N, C-alpha and C positions, 0 to 999 in steps of 0.2 A: 084800372088799376087797384091790385089789392094787395094786403099788408099781411106779414107772418111776423110772429113774436118771438117765435123758438124756442117757447116754455118746454121744459122737459115731459112728456107725454107718457102715459101708460102703454105698454106694449099689449096688442091682442093676445089673449092667452089660450091657447088650443086646449080642449077639453081629452085630449090624448097626451101624455107624458110619459118619457120614460122613467119606470123606477127605478132606484138604485139601492144595490147591497150594501146595507151598511154593515160593516165587520163585527160579528158578534151578534148583532141586532136585528131587529126586523127587518123584512124586505117590502121596503115601502116608501111613499114620498109626499108630500103636500103641495097641493096647486097654488094655495095663497101667497103672494109675493111677500117676502120679507120688506117692510117699509109700507105696506098699504095705509092710505091716508082715508079718514072719516071727517064727517062735520054733522054738525047737530049735536044733540045730547047724546051721552053716553048711557044714561040710565033707559033701560030697556030696549036698546039697541040689539041687534038681533044678525049676527055676521054668520053666513054659509063658509065651511069649511069641507074641503073635497080633495080627493087625492087618489093614489093607488096603491095597493098591497099585492105582494107577490103570492100571497096564500089566500086560498079560499075563506070567507067565513072569517075571518081574522077579526078579532075586536079590538075597536080603535076607540082611543080616548082623547078628549080636547081639554087640556089643563091651562088655568091663567096662573101666573104668579101674583099671589095675596101676602102683602100688598105687594103693588109692583115694584117700589124699593128695596124687597125682601133680596137676600142670598139665594139666586137660581141654584146653587150646588147642592142646597137643601132640599130634600123629597119633599118635608112635611110643609116647605113654602106655596108648594102647588096644589091649586085646588080643583077638582076635576068637573067642569061645567058640562059636558054631554060625551056620551059613550053611543057607538053605533059598531056595525059589521059590515065587512067587505062583502060584497056578492059573490055568489058562485058562479056567475058567468064569465067565463075567461076570455078575454082580449090578448091577441097574439100581437108581440111587439119585438121585431128582428128575433123570432124562436120562441120569446119567453112569454109566459102566460101572465097576465095580470088581472088584477079585479079591484073595480072601482069602489070608493065608498063616499059617502057625503052626510053631512050632517049640519044642522042649524042650530046655535049656541047663543045665549045671551051672557055676556060676561059680567054684568052689571044689572042685577033684575031690580035692585032697588037704592036710595040713597045712601043707606047704609053700606053697601057694600062700594063705594066710590073711591077706596082706598085702592081699587083693582084697577082703576083707569080713572086718573084724575080729569076733570074739563081742561080741553085744552092740553093734555098732557100722552104720555105712553103708556101703552098695557103691553106685556110679554106674554107669551103663549107658546106651548107647545105641544107636539101630539105624539102619543106614545102608542106603540104597537100591542099585540098580546102580551108578550113577554117582559113587557115593562120599558122598553128601550124605545128611542124618540126617533120617528122618522126623518128622513132627510129634508133639508127646506134649501129653497132658492134665492137668490139676490135678484137675476136676472135672468127672465125667460129666454132671452134670446141666445144667451149663453148654452143652455142644454139643447134648445132647439136646432141651433148651429152644429153642435158637438153629437147629438143623433143624427142626423142628416149626414153628416161625415162619416156614417158608419161606426162611431165609436161604441165599444163595448158599454155595459152600465158601470161598470168601475171606473172606465176612464172618464166618462160623462160626471160621476162624482166627484172624482179627485178635480176636475177641470172646472166645475159649476157649483158645487155644495157652497151656502151661505157663508159668508165669513162670521157671522154670528151662530152658527150652528148650534145646538138644534134650535135656537130660540126663534121666534116671530117675533118682530117689534111691530105694533102698528100705531099710527100716530092719529091723534085728534088735534084738527086745526082751529077750534072754536074753545074759547075765546083767545083773541089775540091779545097779548099782555104789552102792556105801554113799555117804552125803554126806561131803562134805570139812570140813564144820561140825556141830555137834549141830544139828537141825531149831530153826527159829525163834530161833536163837541169834547173830545178826549184832548184836543192839543189846542184850544180855544186861545184866543187873545182878545184884547179890549178894541173897541171902536177907536179909542186913541191910539191903541198900536198900528192899527190898519193905518190909519193916517199918516202915522211917521213911517212906516212900512212904505208907502207909496213915496214918499220922499228920499227914502234909503235907497231904491232901486232907480230911482228916478224916472218914473211913471209918466209917459206922456198923459195929458190932460183929455185927449181927444183917441179914440180908437183909431181914427184914419191916420193918425200922426203915427200911433205905433205901427199900423201896418205897413206905411211906408217907410218908416226908418228901419224895418227889418226886410227890406227889399221884396216885399210882395208886390206882385202876384208872380214875378219872375221865378221859374223852376218850381211852382208850389205843386202840392199833390191835394187833391180835396176830395172829401167822401162826405156821404149823408147816410145817417143812419138813425134807429131809435136805440137808445141806451137803456135795454131794460133791465140789466144787471145790476144797477146800482141808483140812477136818479130817474129812472122812466121818463126821458125827456127826448123830444128829436134834435139831433144835432147834425151840425156842417162845418166838418173840419177841415182846417186849411195848415199844412206845413211846409215849410222849406229848409233846406240845408244850405249852407253859406258855406263857399270855399275859401281859403285863406281867410277866414274871420279875423282873426286877432288883428291883424296888419289894416283889416277895413274897418276896426272897432266896431264890429258888429256881432252879433251872437251866432255860435256854430248850429244851433238847431233851433228855430221858432215854430211854436204853431199857438192858433187861435181856434175857438169853437164858438160856433153861435148858437144859443138852447133856444128851444121852440116850446110851447106848450107849460104844463103845471103838473106837479107830482099828483096832487088830487084827480086832475083827470086822466092823465097818461096810463094810471097803473090801470085804471078799468077799459080803456081804449088808446092803443098806441097809434092807431090810423091818422086821427087828426094831427097828433106831433109830428109824425113821419112825413106827413103830406105837407105840413107847415114847412119842414124843413129843407123838403125839395123844392118847394114854391117860393122860400124866404119871407113866408107872412108869416107874423105876428111874435117876433124874438123877443125875448124879455131879459136876456143878458149874453154876454160875451167874456168867456174866460180867456187869458193868453197866458203864456208860458215860453220862458227862452232857455238856452243853456249856453253859457259863457265858460269855454274851457281854460281859460288863464283866469279868472276871478276866484278869490277865496271861496265864496258862495256862488255855486254855479248855475242853481236852478231858481228861477224869478218868477213870480206871480203877478198878474194885474188883472183887474176884474174893471168892464166897462156895462153901463145901465144902457137900457133898449133905444135910447138915442146916440151912443156912442161917448157918453160923457164919463169919465174916470168915477168910480164910485169906492165904497170900503165895507160895503158887504153884499151878500148875494142869499137870495131865497131859493134853496136847491130840496126842499122838503116840507111836509106838510105843517111845521112849526113857523115860528117866525124868521126871517130873516137874519143872518148872523154872519159876524165880521171875518173877512178875509186878512192875511191870506190860513189863518188857523182852520177854517172848514175846509180849505184845501189838505191840509197835512195830515188829517185824520186818513186820507187814503193815499197820498204823494209821501208821506213819509218826511221824516226831518222835524226839526223843534224851531220854534219862534223865540230866539234869544231877543228877551225884553230890554238887555242893557245896549244892545248896537240895535234894536229895531229892526233885525233881519232873519230870515229863514236859514237855517244850517242843515245840510243832511238831505235834503228834500229829492227826487226823482220823478223821472218821465214813467208814464206807466203804458203798458203794453197792451196794443190793441186785440183784443179775444174778440173773436167773431162769434164764438157759440153764445156769447152774452148779448148779442146785439139783435135788432133786428131789422128787417129790410122790404124792399118792395119784393113782392111775389109775382113774376109776370103771370098773366092769365091770358088765353087765347082772344084774340079779337082786339085787345086793348093796347092803344098806341102809348107807350110810357116817354114821360118827358126825357132829353137827352142831355147829359150821358144817361144810361140805363143805372139805376142805384139798385141794383138787384145784389146778394151777396156774391154769386159769380161774377158779377158784372163789374165787381171792386175789388176782387181778389187781387189782381196786381198793384193797386192802390194801397191796400193794406200792406202787402209785402214790404213796399217801398216805406210804410208810414213804421214798420216795426223795424226796419234796417235804420232809419233815422233815431227811433228809441235806443238801439243799441248802442249807437254813434255817442250816446250822451253819458256813457261809464255808469250804466243803473248798478243795481245791484246784483250779485251772483244768481240769485234765485230768479231775477229776471232775464238774465243771461241765457240761464238754463231751461228758463219755459220758451223763448224766444226761437233758439236754435231748436230746441225738440219739436215745435210746431212745425220749422222747414226742413227738418233734415240735418241740421247742422249749420254752421255759418255758410257753407258752399251754397247750402240748396237756398240760404235767405238773400245770397247774392245774388241769386240765379234768378231773370227775370221770367217770370211764368210759375214759379215754384207757388203752389197754395198752401194754405194753413190746414195741419192735420189736426182735425177737434178731437182724436184718440189720444195723443201724446199723455203719457204718465211719468211724472220723474222718476227716476230711480229710487228716491228716498220713498216713493209710495207702491213699490212694487209687491209689497206683502199685503196692500189694504186698498187695490185698485176701485173696488165699489167705493169705497168712502170718500177717496178721492174724486171720482166721477160723479159722484150723489151729491155731496156737500161742498168738497175744498173748491173744485173747479166752479160752479157755478155761483157760490156765495161768499168766498172769502179770496181766493187766491190773487184776484184782480189787485186788491189793496195790499194783502199781505206780501206779495213778492216785493215790495217797495220797503218794508218797514224792517230793516236791518239798519238802525242808524247806530252811528258810533258810540258807544258808553251806555248803550241800553241794550236789555236781552234781545236775542235774534228772535223775530216772531214772523219768520218771512213762512213757516209752514212749507220748507221745502224737503220735510221729510214727517213719516208717520210718529217719530220719535219724539216730535216736538208736542204731540198732543198726546200721547201715551204717556198715561199716569199725570197728566198735568191735571190736577183738580180744579186749576185756574179756569181752565177753559170750560169744563163743564159749568163751574158756577156762573161765568160771563154769559154762558148761551143760557142756561136754564132756570137760574134764581135771580140773577141782578139785570137780567134783561139787557146788557151792554151791547152784547154782539148777536147777530151783525150789526153792525154801529152806523150804517144808511137805512133812511126810512123805507124805500123802497123794495132794498135786500132783505130787512127783516120781515116784512111781510111776505116776499116770494119764499122764504126761506122755512118761516114757520108753516105754510102752507103746503111743504112739500115733505120728501121722507126723508130730508137732510138730517133731522134728529134722530130717527131710528139708525140709519146708518152709522153715525157718530157713537151713538150709546152703544152698539154690538159691536164695533170695531173697538173702544177702548174702554169698554166695560162701565160705560156710566150707569147709573143706579138709580137717578133721582127720578122724580115725576116727570120731573122737565114740561112744567106748565105754568 
């Protein structure tokens, strides 16, 4: 048996690329991907730039924004760090001659130049042709490869694939990783005394076995096992069921409980042990339960049980100390803790986002435990789980996401429909790259639930919510509050997400 974490991986980049005709500018393009990620010291780092020109011998200049927080629209803020020329040897691409170029540059030659690229921050580059106009850049190599293979003209490829941050290339340094500005999952915290009072308010059974039996399990349950890569970095064994005629039976309409395996410190480096433990039922450390009561005032309730099944008032879900429930749940599930009534108001069930999970990866000759806990082997179970989530009257952003994954409500209700990982909400149609690179893997699972009545909507259902929002840049780049889960922040910081958010929304900070 082997496992896969479904991390976003760089795609192979061929050394032949279609150069594009920038209207009124040079004829050329840059191979380097917008959002390239580096590790280690920026001082003395040598970076190779390469691309193509449509003009033999054309002069090519690589420039860095100096400092990286400067206004990129001002020419004087750009410093040339390398000059080269295109070759005179033509290469024919669909009937058009092109000429390659390449150069090695050192953006930060010494510590005194670190304002160009702060440790753990962003650097901004552009490449100019002989007449001083910028060359075309790309976000996703797969776009222009597919477009070229489809026979598109250079102008058509440019229209389809040019970087959203054109013509700036933003590179990421992932070291060092900054600490969080707040305790992880602490934005909606409550006290230990309030946690105990909450258990009384929701009449929580003292024992997990009692909670399970009182909710009607195992009849009609749907079970999945996976690695929660996106936010907690743990193995999970999920059980959910929906109860018909629930109010008359004094039962919740939907109930779920998930047993967790492993620990954050171990699993971020190696998901295999946590997923294997979840599949085999070894070494559980906590079980969290939720249910939805359609006729109750506060419809969504939380319950937490320790490794032996005893009701507890806290859980350890990150590299910090254990924190009281239900507050650590509300940071992602939304809602608020009402200290007057010792109850939770406005919380939601979350959608099951398969791209942020890890699964068993089948390999030849290996006998897997039954049932087979691969991604494909559990698509139908996850469809049923998302149908249950939709039945809990979640916020509009959650409904749009679930329906979008399955081609609408009819598709969601149709057995055999599989989740479409390429779905982008209509509100992100102008910034699909930023959505796929940052929002989908690091933000949406929680934010689709953050539409609490009486509070600002931060469900990130449209790009307009981030456009012009200085608070978002501050939370990510300065106060380091977001992403707000330990594992999510570590994955986010080591990815290209900051580069694409900066490019899409004009973030100007060092973001380090």
